[in-house]
C-alpha positions as a LaTeX table, in Angstrom:
\begin{tabular}{lrrr}
\hline
Residue & $x$ (\AA) & $y$ (\AA) & $z$ (\AA) \\
\hline
Unk1 & 16.63 & $-9.90$ & 11.47 \\
Unk2 & 14.08 & $-12.32$ & 12.08 \\
Unk3 & 12.36 & $-13.48$ & 8.87 \\
Unk4 & 9.16 & $-15.67$ & 8.81 \\
Unk5 & 7.81 & $-17.15$ & 6.26 \\
Unk6 & 3.74 & $-17.75$ & 6.29 \\
Unk7 & 1.05 & $-18.56$ & 4.41 \\
Unk8 & $-2.45$ & $-17.15$ & 4.72 \\
Unk9 & $-5.18$ & $-19.14$ & 3.25 \\
Unk10 & $-8.02$ & $-16.47$ & 2.24 \\
Unk11 & $-11.55$ & $-17.84$ & 2.09 \\
Unk12 & $-12.61$ & $-15.00$ & $-0.20$ \\
Unk13 & $-10.09$ & $-15.90$ & $-2.76$ \\
Unk14 & $-9.59$ & $-19.34$ & $-2.26$ \\
Unk15 & $-6.24$ & $-19.98$ & $-2.34$ \\
Unk16 & $-3.20$ & $-19.40$ & $-0.03$ \\
Unk17 & $-1.49$ & $-16.16$ & 0.13 \\
Unk18 & 2.33 & $-16.39$ & 0.43 \\
Unk19 & 4.06 & $-13.18$ & 3.31 \\
Unk20 & 7.21 & $-12.64$ & 4.96 \\
Unk21 & 6.97 & $-11.35$ & 8.08 \\
Unk22 & 10.21 & $-9.58$ & 9.42 \\
Unk23 & 10.70 & $-8.59$ & 12.91 \\
Unk24 & 9.11 & $-10.68$ & 16.61 \\
Unk25 & 7.24 & $-7.31$ & 17.49 \\
Unk26 & 6.42 & $-3.41$ & 17.16 \\
Unk27 & 4.23 & $-1.53$ & 15.47 \\
Unk28 & 2.72 & $-3.52$ & 12.42 \\
Unk29 & 3.58 & $-2.37$ & 8.90 \\
Unk30 & 1.21 & $-4.55$ & 5.77 \\
Unk31 & 3.75 & $-4.18$ & 2.97 \\
Unk32 & 2.80 & $-4.38$ & $-0.66$ \\
Unk33 & 4.84 & $-5.97$ & $-3.82$ \\
Unk34 & 5.79 & $-3.53$ & $-7.06$ \\
Unk35 & 3.53 & $-4.27$ & $-10.60$ \\
Unk36 & 3.31 & $-8.04$ & $-10.50$ \\
Unk37 & 5.50 & $-8.24$ & $-7.72$ \\
Unk38 & 6.18 & $-11.08$ & $-5.08$ \\
Unk39 & 5.96 & $-11.42$ & $-0.98$ \\
Unk40 & 10.22 & $-11.64$ & $-1.57$ \\
Unk41 & 10.83 & $-8.30$ & $-3.86$ \\
Unk42 & 11.20 & $-6.13$ & $-0.72$ \\
Unk43 & 14.02 & $-8.13$ & 0.41 \\
Unk44 & 15.24 & $-9.25$ & $-2.79$ \\
Unk45 & 15.63 & $-5.16$ & $-3.53$ \\
Unk46 & 16.99 & $-4.44$ & $-0.15$ \\
Unk47 & 13.80 & $-2.88$ & 0.99 \\
Unk48 & 14.19 & $-4.78$ & 4.94 \\
Unk49 & 17.74 & $-4.17$ & 4.49 \\
Unk50 & 17.53 & $-0.38$ & 4.61 \\
Unk51 & 14.68 & $-0.62$ & 7.93 \\
Unk52 & 16.82 & $-3.36$ & 9.94 \\
Unk53 & 17.24 & $-1.41$ & 12.35 \\
Unk54 & 13.76 & $-0.56$ & 12.91 \\
Unk55 & 12.75 & $-4.44$ & 12.36 \\
Unk56 & 15.87 & $-5.52$ & 15.38 \\
Unk57 & 14.88 & $-2.55$ & 17.85 \\
Unk58 & 11.26 & $-3.24$ & 18.08 \\
Unk59 & 10.26 & $-0.46$ & 16.40 \\
Unk60 & 8.35 & $-2.21$ & 13.58 \\
Unk61 & 7.00 & $-5.47$ & 12.22 \\
Unk62 & 6.53 & $-5.70$ & 8.04 \\
Unk63 & 4.49 & $-8.10$ & 6.55 \\
Unk64 & 5.29 & $-8.13$ & 3.15 \\
Unk65 & 2.39 & $-9.70$ & 0.75 \\
Unk66 & 2.02 & $-11.11$ & $-2.49$ \\
Unk67 & $-0.09$ & $-9.57$ & $-4.86$ \\
Unk68 & $-2.89$ & $-10.99$ & $-7.65$ \\
Unk69 & $-2.63$ & $-8.12$ & $-9.97$ \\
Unk70 & $-2.21$ & $-11.14$ & $-13.11$ \\
Unk71 & $-5.45$ & $-11.84$ & $-11.79$ \\
Unk72 & $-6.68$ & $-8.22$ & $-11.25$ \\
Unk73 & $-5.27$ & $-4.97$ & $-12.68$ \\
Unk74 & $-2.85$ & $-7.03$ & $-15.36$ \\
Unk75 & $-5.23$ & $-9.78$ & $-15.22$ \\
Unk76 & $-5.86$ & $-9.04$ & $-19.07$ \\
Unk77 & $-6.92$ & $-12.91$ & $-20.04$ \\
Unk78 & $-9.71$ & $-11.19$ & $-18.06$ \\
Unk79 & $-12.97$ & $-9.48$ & $-19.13$ \\
Unk80 & $-12.11$ & $-6.10$ & $-17.03$ \\
Unk81 & $-15.43$ & $-6.66$ & $-14.63$ \\
Unk82 & $-13.39$ & $-9.99$ & $-13.43$ \\
Unk83 & $-10.34$ & $-8.04$ & $-13.09$ \\
Unk84 & $-12.14$ & $-5.66$ & $-10.67$ \\
Unk85 & $-14.02$ & $-7.59$ & $-9.30$ \\
Unk86 & $-10.75$ & $-9.65$ & $-8.31$ \\
Unk87 & $-9.56$ & $-6.58$ & $-6.92$ \\
Unk88 & $-12.64$ & $-6.32$ & $-4.89$ \\
Unk89 & $-12.19$ & $-9.81$ & $-3.24$ \\
Unk90 & $-8.49$ & $-8.93$ & $-2.72$ \\
Unk91 & $-9.46$ & $-6.30$ & $-0.69$ \\
Unk92 & $-12.18$ & $-8.34$ & 1.37 \\
Unk93 & $-9.21$ & $-10.72$ & 2.18 \\
Unk94 & $-7.20$ & $-8.00$ & 3.22 \\
Unk95 & $-9.72$ & $-6.03$ & 5.55 \\
Unk96 & $-11.69$ & $-8.95$ & 6.85 \\
Unk97 & $-9.07$ & $-11.51$ & 7.13 \\
Unk98 & $-5.67$ & $-10.57$ & 6.71 \\
Unk99 & $-5.66$ & $-7.24$ & 8.66 \\
Unk100 & $-7.57$ & $-8.30$ & 11.63 \\
Unk101 & $-5.27$ & $-11.27$ & 12.57 \\
Unk102 & $-2.32$ & $-8.89$ & 12.01 \\
Unk103 & $-4.39$ & $-6.62$ & 14.74 \\
Unk104 & $-5.26$ & $-9.53$ & 16.78 \\
Unk105 & $-1.53$ & $-10.74$ & 16.65 \\
Unk106 & $-0.48$ & $-7.37$ & 17.43 \\
Unk107 & $-2.76$ & $-6.32$ & 19.67 \\
Unk108 & $-2.46$ & $-3.16$ & 17.76 \\
Unk109 & $-5.93$ & $-1.20$ & 16.91 \\
Unk110 & $-4.71$ & 0.59 & 13.68 \\
Unk111 & $-1.58$ & $-0.57$ & 11.07 \\
Unk112 & 0.52 & 1.50 & 8.93 \\
Unk113 & 0.66 & 0.31 & 4.98 \\
Unk114 & 3.17 & 1.06 & 2.84 \\
Unk115 & 4.49 & 0.20 & $-0.88$ \\
Unk116 & 6.69 & 1.37 & $-3.68$ \\
Unk117 & 5.13 & 1.69 & $-7.31$ \\
Unk118 & 1.90 & 0.41 & $-7.71$ \\
Unk119 & 2.28 & $-1.10$ & $-4.13$ \\
Unk120 & 1.87 & 2.46 & $-3.45$ \\
Unk121 & $-1.49$ & 2.59 & $-4.58$ \\
Unk122 & $-2.58$ & $-0.40$ & $-3.38$ \\
Unk123 & $-1.38$ & 1.26 & $-0.23$ \\
Unk124 & $-3.03$ & 4.54 & $-0.29$ \\
Unk125 & $-6.09$ & 2.83 & $-1.88$ \\
Unk126 & $-6.66$ & 0.42 & 1.02 \\
Unk127 & $-5.71$ & 3.27 & 3.84 \\
Unk128 & $-8.76$ & 5.26 & 2.31 \\
Unk129 & $-10.95$ & 2.18 & 1.85 \\
Unk130 & $-10.41$ & 1.48 & 5.51 \\
Unk131 & $-8.66$ & 4.57 & 7.55 \\
Unk132 & $-10.50$ & 2.48 & 10.88 \\
Unk133 & $-7.94$ & $-0.17$ & 10.16 \\
Unk134 & $-5.27$ & 2.21 & 9.03 \\
Unk135 & $-3.02$ & 4.36 & 11.02 \\
Unk136 & $-0.23$ & 5.15 & 8.97 \\
Unk137 & 0.09 & 5.77 & 4.70 \\
Unk138 & 3.47 & 5.78 & 3.38 \\
Unk139 & 3.34 & 5.88 & $-0.08$ \\
Unk140 & 7.05 & 5.59 & $-2.54$ \\
Unk141 & 6.89 & 6.50 & $-6.10$ \\
Unk142 & 3.51 & 5.50 & $-6.91$ \\
Unk143 & 0.57 & 7.39 & $-8.82$ \\
Unk144 & $-3.51$ & 6.79 & $-8.05$ \\
Unk145 & $-5.21$ & 6.61 & $-11.51$ \\
Unk146 & $-6.37$ & 3.05 & $-12.70$ \\
Unk147 & $-8.81$ & 3.90 & $-15.60$ \\
Unk148 & $-6.39$ & 2.65 & $-18.10$ \\
Unk149 & $-6.39$ & $-0.70$ & $-16.65$ \\
Unk150 & $-9.90$ & $-1.07$ & $-17.24$ \\
Unk151 & $-9.93$ & $-0.76$ & $-21.32$ \\
Unk152 & $-12.35$ & 1.88 & $-21.13$ \\
Unk153 & $-14.58$ & $-0.43$ & $-18.75$ \\
Unk154 & $-16.11$ & 1.24 & $-15.50$ \\
Unk155 & $-18.37$ & 0.63 & $-12.98$ \\
Unk156 & $-18.90$ & 1.08 & $-9.37$ \\
Unk157 & $-16.60$ & $-1.44$ & $-7.91$ \\
Unk158 & $-13.90$ & 0.68 & $-10.55$ \\
Unk159 & $-14.94$ & 4.04 & $-8.79$ \\
Unk160 & $-14.57$ & 2.81 & $-5.32$ \\
Unk161 & $-11.66$ & 1.63 & $-6.19$ \\
Unk162 & $-9.89$ & 4.84 & $-8.27$ \\
Unk163 & $-8.70$ & 7.01 & $-5.32$ \\
Unk164 & $-8.70$ & 10.84 & $-7.65$ \\
Unk165 & $-12.37$ & 9.89 & $-8.47$ \\
Unk166 & $-13.73$ & 8.52 & $-4.90$ \\
Unk167 & $-11.70$ & 10.82 & $-2.86$ \\
Unk168 & $-13.43$ & 14.07 & $-3.31$ \\
Unk169 & $-16.50$ & 12.86 & $-2.29$ \\
Unk170 & $-15.59$ & 10.81 & 0.27 \\
Unk171 & $-16.07$ & 11.62 & 4.49 \\
Unk172 & $-14.56$ & 9.95 & 7.15 \\
Unk173 & $-13.04$ & 11.51 & 10.61 \\
Unk174 & $-10.52$ & 8.62 & 10.19 \\
Unk175 & $-8.89$ & 10.07 & 7.32 \\
Unk176 & $-7.54$ & 13.23 & 9.16 \\
Unk177 & $-6.30$ & 11.33 & 12.20 \\
Unk178 & $-4.17$ & 9.22 & 9.81 \\
Unk179 & $-0.15$ & 9.78 & 9.07 \\
Unk180 & 0.07 & 10.27 & 5.15 \\
Unk181 & 3.17 & 10.91 & 2.86 \\
Unk182 & 3.24 & 11.05 & $-0.53$ \\
Unk183 & 6.91 & 10.38 & $-1.79$ \\
Unk184 & 8.71 & 11.34 & $-4.27$ \\
Unk185 & 11.39 & 12.44 & $-6.83$ \\
Unk186 & 12.11 & 15.18 & $-8.58$ \\
Unk187 & 12.40 & 12.88 & $-11.44$ \\
Unk188 & 10.34 & 10.75 & $-10.86$ \\
Unk189 & 7.63 & 10.00 & $-13.96$ \\
Unk190 & 4.65 & 9.47 & $-10.94$ \\
Unk191 & 5.69 & 12.81 & $-9.52$ \\
Unk192 & 2.76 & 14.55 & $-10.83$ \\
Unk193 & 0.14 & 12.69 & $-9.75$ \\
Unk194 & 1.44 & 12.67 & $-6.36$ \\
Unk195 & 1.34 & 16.47 & $-6.95$ \\
Unk196 & $-2.77$ & 15.92 & $-8.06$ \\
Unk197 & $-3.44$ & 13.43 & $-4.78$ \\
Unk198 & $-1.56$ & 16.57 & $-2.35$ \\
Unk199 & $-4.40$ & 18.88 & $-4.91$ \\
Unk200 & $-6.77$ & 16.82 & $-3.49$ \\
Unk201 & $-6.48$ & 15.96 & 0.04 \\
Unk202 & $-5.37$ & 19.93 & 0.57 \\
Unk203 & $-9.27$ & 20.34 & $-0.97$ \\
Unk204 & $-10.01$ & 18.41 & 1.52 \\
Unk205 & $-7.65$ & 19.45 & 4.31 \\
Unk206 & $-7.03$ & 16.27 & 5.33 \\
Unk207 & $-2.96$ & 16.66 & 6.55 \\
Unk208 & $-0.39$ & 15.09 & 4.81 \\
Unk209 & 3.08 & 15.27 & 3.71 \\
Unk210 & 3.84 & 15.78 & $-0.02$ \\
Unk211 & 7.44 & 14.65 & 0.62 \\
Unk212 & 9.47 & 15.88 & $-3.18$ \\
Unk213 & 13.61 & 14.62 & $-2.78$ \\
Unk214 & 15.71 & 16.74 & $-5.13$ \\
Unk215 & 17.29 & 13.90 & $-6.76$ \\
Unk216 & 16.47 & 10.08 & $-7.92$ \\
Unk217 & 14.00 & 8.65 & $-10.66$ \\
Unk218 & 10.97 & 5.95 & $-10.13$ \\
Unk219 & 13.66 & 3.37 & $-8.37$ \\
Unk220 & 14.44 & 1.33 & $-5.56$ \\
Unk221 & 17.50 & 3.87 & $-3.97$ \\
Unk222 & 15.04 & 6.36 & $-4.11$ \\
Unk223 & 12.55 & 4.18 & $-2.00$ \\
Unk224 & 14.63 & 2.53 & 0.49 \\
Unk225 & 16.41 & 6.24 & 1.31 \\
Unk226 & 12.68 & 7.26 & 1.77 \\
Unk227 & 11.46 & 4.25 & 4.30 \\
Unk228 & 13.44 & 4.55 & 7.26 \\
Unk229 & 13.01 & 8.18 & 7.32 \\
Unk230 & 8.95 & 7.71 & 7.40 \\
Unk231 & 9.11 & 4.85 & 10.03 \\
Unk232 & 10.72 & 7.28 & 12.15 \\
Unk233 & 7.28 & 9.09 & 12.01 \\
Unk234 & 5.66 & 5.82 & 13.95 \\
\hline
\end{tabular}
């Protein structure tokens, strides 16, 4: 399985973002790490091994990127307004810098996004904020309401990055063209959040699949079993 280490300098963030890229060609899928996770997390927890067949066959090309959670959602040393603003800059890095470069590199109009746990929130939030850039969304074991990270602070930036708040009022024809999977398990403590999100999407008649596997908890074995099945949908 071809693995390439890269750094991408973001002008919005004023820093390098590290990533691991898997595969030489294929449909591009951007993989977000879990809470405060690093770009090598998917490799270390064998998520990439679980989909090596898809990578080696040229079905997909994975871009496993770093988070900036320590300076955004989990940056308790910062004012909540600064935390959410740092995430806004991360979102600008993604939509204005990284994703366009991936689109050019792979000659693809839209990309896929995926993530486990907090990475699933990141994937879903990016997909619904930028549905013109995303064709496939695979969320595994995620929760989607981030107000608890804000210590009671609330502004427009929080609203537009909290999917249960903004999705019910959002309108975009691209929502209905997206392949959306909400993956969870029977004993996942985030199951309720996925059921809630499925209800929000259902109320808007947005096609989606709520996949509740009948075994397992909020952990990597479940997500490693999910990811290959979801990539088969590309």
